[in-house]
ZAMARGU-4260 file (C-alpha; in steps of 0.2 Angstrom, whole numbers, plus 5000, padded with zeros to 4 digits):
<rodrens>
0) 4759/4757/4825 | 4764/4759/4844 | 4766/4778/4842 | 4747/4780/4836 | 4738/4769/4847
5) 4749/4781/4861 | 4741/4794/4856 | 4724/4787/4852 | 4724/4781/4869 | 4730/4799/4876
10) 4713/4807/4868 | 4701/4796/4877 | 4708/4799/4891 | 4708/4818/4889 | 4689/4817/4882
15) 4686/4805/4898 | 4691/4819/4908 | 4683/4832/4901 | 4665/4825/4902 | 4669/4818/4920
20) 4673/4837/4924 | 4658/4846/4913 | 4643/4829/4916 | 4633/4838/4903 | 4645/4838/4891
25) 4658/4851/4886 | 4645/4859/4870 | 4632/4860/4881 | 4628/4878/4890 | 4625/4884/4909
30) 4611/4888/4918 | 4615/4900/4932 | 4601/4909/4945 | 4611/4925/4948 | 4597/4930/4962
35) 4587/4921/4970 | 4567/4924/4973 | 4566/4931/4993 | 4565/4916/5002 | 4552/4923/5012
40) 4539/4937/5010 | 4522/4943/5020 | 4507/4950/5011 | 4491/4958/5021 | 4474/4951/5015
45) 4465/4966/5005 | 4480/4973/5000 | 4490/4960/4993 | 4503/4967/4980 | 4520/4964/4974
50) 4530/4950/4965 | 4545/4939/4964 | 4559/4940/4952 | 4573/4930/4950 | 4590/4935/4938
55) 4599/4920/4928 | 4611/4921/4916 | 4616/4905/4902 | 4631/4902/4895 | 4635/4900/4877
60) 4624/4916/4872 | 4610/4907/4873 | 4593/4912/4878 | 4581/4911/4894 | 4566/4906/4896
65) 4554/4906/4913 | 4542/4899/4920 | 4534/4901/4940 | 4527/4884/4947 | 4517/4884/4964
70) 4518/4869/4977 | 4509/4863/4991 | 4525/4860/4999 | 4541/4869/5003 | 4547/4859/4987
75) 4556/4864/4971 | 4550/4846/4969 | 4537/4844/4954 | 4523/4858/4957 | 4509/4865/4945
80) 4515/4876/4932 | 4508/4895/4932 | 4498/4899/4914 | 4505/4917/4911 | 4518/4914/4921
85) 4531/4917/4911 | 4544/4929/4913 | 4559/4937/4928 | 4544/4945/4937 | 4529/4934/4946
90) 4514/4945/4952 | 4509/4938/4969 | 4492/4933/4963 | 4480/4944/4973 | 4467/4931/4975
95) 4475/4922/4990 | 4468/4917/5006 | 4470/4925/5024 | 4482/4915/5034 | 4485/4901/5019
100) 4503/4899/5018 | 4509/4897/5000 | 4525/4890/4990 | 4533/4897/4973 | 4550/4894/4963
105) 4553/4897/4945 | 4561/4884/4933 | 4575/4891/4922 | 4576/4884/4904 | 4589/4889/4888
110) 4590/4885/4872 | 4604/4871/4864 | 4600/4859/4876 | 4605/4867/4892 | 4598/4858/4907
115) 4585/4868/4915 | 4587/4874/4933 | 4575/4875/4947 | 4576/4892/4958 | 4574/4893/4980
120) 4555/4892/4986 | 4547/4906/4991 | 4535/4906/5007 | 4522/4918/5003 | 4510/4919/5019
125) 4493/4932/5021 | 4489/4940/5038 | 4480/4954/5044 | 4489/4971/5041 | 4499/4973/5056
130) 4496/4986/5069 | 4509/5000/5074 | 4504/5008/5089 | 4508/5031/5087 | 4510/5046/5096
135) 4501/5062/5090 | 4518/5076/5092 | 4510/5091/5091 | 4520/5104/5081 | 4531/5117/5089
140) 4547/5127/5092 | 4562/5120/5100 | 4580/5120/5103 | 4589/5109/5091 | 4605/5103/5101
145) 4612/5109/5116 | 4627/5120/5122 | 4633/5117/5138 | 4651/5128/5132 | 4661/5107/5135
150) 4668/5100/5122 | 4663/5085/5128 | 4644/5084/5130 | 4640/5099/5121 | 4631/5097/5103
155) 4630/5113/5094 | 4629/5127/5086 | 4610/5127/5095 | 4596/5132/5082 | 4579/5136/5081
160) 4568/5126/5072 | 4550/5124/5071 | 4542/5106/5063 | 4525/5103/5060 | 4513/5089/5070
165) 4518/5072/5066 | 4515/5054/5072 | 4529/5042/5080 | 4530/5027/5083 | 4529/5023/5102
170) 4540/5009/5102 | 4556/5008/5091 | 4552/4994/5077 | 4551/4978/5085 | 4558/4961/5082
175) 4539/4952/5080 | 4531/4967/5068 | 4548/4969/5057 | 4548/4948/5054 | 4524/4948/5051
180) 4532/4963/5038 | 4548/4958/5031 | 4545/4937/5033 | 4563/4938/5040 | 4572/4943/5057
185) 4590/4948/5056 | 4591/4950/5076 | 4604/4946/5085 | 4597/4945/5101 | 4587/4928/5099
190) 4584/4910/5104 | 4588/4905/5088 | 4605/4914/5088 | 4608/4907/5109 | 4604/4923/5114
195) 4587/4921/5122 | 4577/4936/5133 | 4580/4939/5150 | 4567/4933/5161 | 4547/4936/5155
200) 4554/4947/5141 | 4547/4940/5124 | 4559/4940/5109 | 4545/4945/5100 | 4544/4962/5107
205) 4561/4966/5110 | 4570/4982/5097 | 4574/4974/5077 | 4593/4977/5079 | 4604/4973/5064
210) 4593/4981/5051 | 4605/4995/5039 | 4598/5012/5034 | 4591/5004/5021 | 4582/4992/5029
215) 4571/5004/5035 | 4568/5012/5019 | 4560/4994/5011 | 4551/4990/5029 | 4543/5008/5028
220) 4537/5007/5012 | 4530/4988/5014 | 4521/4991/5030 | 4514/5008/5020 | 4505/4993/5006
225) 4501/4982/5019 | 4492/4995/5027 | 4481/5004/5012 | 4493/5020/5014 | 4504/5028/4998
230) 4522/5024/5001 | 4535/5036/5007 | 4550/5034/4996 | 4552/5030/4977 | 4569/5022/4970
235) 4573/5025/4954 | 4555/5029/4951 | 4545/5014/4960 | 4540/5014/4976 | 4538/4995/4976
240) 4552/4986/4983 | 4550/4973/4975 | 4559/4986/4961 | 4571/4990/4970 | 4580/4975/4968
245) 4592/4965/4986 | 4593/4977/4999 | 4612/4984/4997 | 4628/4978/5007 | 4639/4992/5001
250) 4639/5011/4996 | 4624/5010/4982 | 4623/5030/4971 | 4604/5021/4965 | 4597/5020/4985
255) 4606/5034/4991 | 4596/5045/4980 | 4581/5038/4988 | 4566/5052/4986 | 4550/5056/4998
260) 4534/5059/4989 | 4527/5072/4996 | 4510/5068/4994 | 4510/5052/5004 | 4504/5047/5017
265) 4512/5031/5023 | 4527/5028/5035 | 4545/5035/5035 | 4561/5037/5046 | 4559/5053/5057
270) 4570/5066/5053 | 4584/5072/5063 | 4572/5088/5069 | 4557/5078/5071 | 4566/5064/5082
275) 4575/5076/5094 | 4559/5087/5092 | 4548/5069/5100 | 4560/5064/5112 | 4564/5080/5123
280) 4543/5079/5125 | 4538/5091/5110 | 4528/5108/5115 | 4527/5096/5132 | 4545/5097/5136
285) 4553/5098/5155 | 4570/5102/5147 | 4576/5085/5152 | 4594/5077/5148 | 4586/5061/5145
290) 4573/5056/5135 | 4559/5059/5149 | 4569/5060/5165 | 4586/5066/5173 | 4588/5052/5179
295) 4596/5038/5165 | 4589/5022/5175 | 4571/5027/5173 | 4571/5030/5156 | 4586/5021/5147
300) 4594/5003/5144 | 4612/5007/5146 | 4628/5000/5148 | 4624/5003/5167 | 4609/4994/5167
305) 4604/4983/5150 | 4615/4966/5156 | 4624/4966/5139 | 4609/4967/5128 | 4593/4974/5121
310) 4580/4973/5133 | 4560/4973/5129 | 4553/4989/5121 | 4542/5000/5135 | 4550/4992/5149
315) 4560/5005/5158 | 4552/5011/5173 | 4544/5027/5162 | 4542/5037/5147 | 4544/5056/5142
320) 4533/5069/5142 | 4523/5061/5125 | 4520/5045/5133 | 4537/5039/5120 | 4547/5022/5126
325) 4566/5019/5125 | 4571/5036/5114 | 4586/5036/5126 | 4594/5017/5125 | 4591/5002/5119
330) 4593/5002/5100 | 4602/5017/5090 | 4588/5025/5080 | 4590/5027/5060 | 4583/5043/5053
335) 4581/5051/5038 | 4596/5064/5040 | 4615/5063/5030 | 4625/5068/5045 | 4633/5084/5044
340) 4636/5100/5056 | 4625/5111/5064 | 4623/5126/5059 | 4614/5142/5070 | 4603/5148/5059
345) 4583/5145/5060 | 4576/5131/5051 | 4558/5124/5049 | 4555/5107/5046 | 4574/5104/5039
350) 4577/5087/5033 | 4599/5089/5033 | 4612/5091/5022 | 4610/5086/5003 | 4623/5073/5001
355) 4634/5066/5012 | 4642/5047/5017 | 4636/5044/5034 | 4616/5044/5040 | 4611/5048/5056
360) 4608/5038/5071 | 4600/5046/5087 | 4597/5040/5105 | 4611/5027/5111 | 4610/5010/5115
365) 4610/4995/5127 | 4632/4998/5125 | 4631/5015/5127 | 4640/5027/5141 | 4625/5038/5148
370) 4630/5053/5142 | 4626/5045/5124 | 4609/5041/5127 | 4606/5060/5131 | 4590/5066/5121
375) 4605/5078/5110 | 4620/5064/5106 | 4620/5061/5088 | 4631/5049/5080 | 4632/5042/5063
380) 4638/5027/5051 | 4635/5020/5035 | 4619/5016/5026 | 4623/4998/5023 | 4629/4995/5041
385) 4619/4981/5051 | 4623/4981/5069 | 4616/4974/5083 | 4613/4989/5093 | 4607/5000/5079
390) 4586/4998/5075 | 4572/5015/5070 | 4555/5019/5074 | 4544/5026/5062 | 4532/5041/5058
395) 4518/5047/5047 | 4509/5064/5043 | 4495/5071/5051
</rodrens>
């Protein structure tokens, strides 16, 4: 009898321990949200598009179901169920009002008695289409590279290159513009990070940094959609970044296989040749070492004058022959091309190697020595890298 009593007590203890470690009971399925909806999305009045998405799983082979909600506050408590919004993707309503803020979340349920699970909230803001100042670059010919006969500084072999005309942004993409388009600001040099701007400079006018090459693809298509243009980039057959999934933080063969839609008129990264042609002044080139001058301090924020940080765009003493700022220094700028050695053969509208491991950055940055902010200087980095010395600017075809 005593032995049977001990066995019964032991069984009760085990059952109690199991129920404490799993309050829902050992037989109930468990829901897990694998990928939350994005925390913030900005959409442009008149060109509202895109969707929010969620990825979830459930144990014990049960079936998932989804219900999207709207709310008046930034909370996933209560809320109003949206008719027909019962999938993993929720199309952003196109009738949202300008300057309003909307809140959406999704409740994930499952068969088998699983406790429903609510996602984080996405804040959707409706704004006017953002503006971006573009400079026309007349097509022409130039020498790509620079052969000084000195292995420390030359970029060779030099080649004769022809490029068609295009528009290029006068400034590197700023923190303010990036946040307007993307809903977030990843930059290192912000007041929120304890690194506010120097003196009278404005945080929104600092160049955005800690952005990857992959981030630049998303930005380019999002701002194109906001402004009613045809997006330039297609990944896995879609030009809608909402279909691309989270931005990779490591090598991603699907994103690396991105294609350019030839007939598109949207924003995109410049090719390496387009970038260097514009940096050298295009057909108005005066053949300076730096973009706009032989004197680095006139046109560049670099290690000698930046005070160890990015500086407000357009604040160097002067600009280059085309009126473009900061193509020497401030932030290194992503371009389209895979990195590869130069060749000496003549080229027309080159786009670089067809494959590779690293993407090219041009122009040098606030931490660079003077020799690395010359118009011909080039470096490379993995396309998922996000550093506080790297940013980008965009172009559009004429």
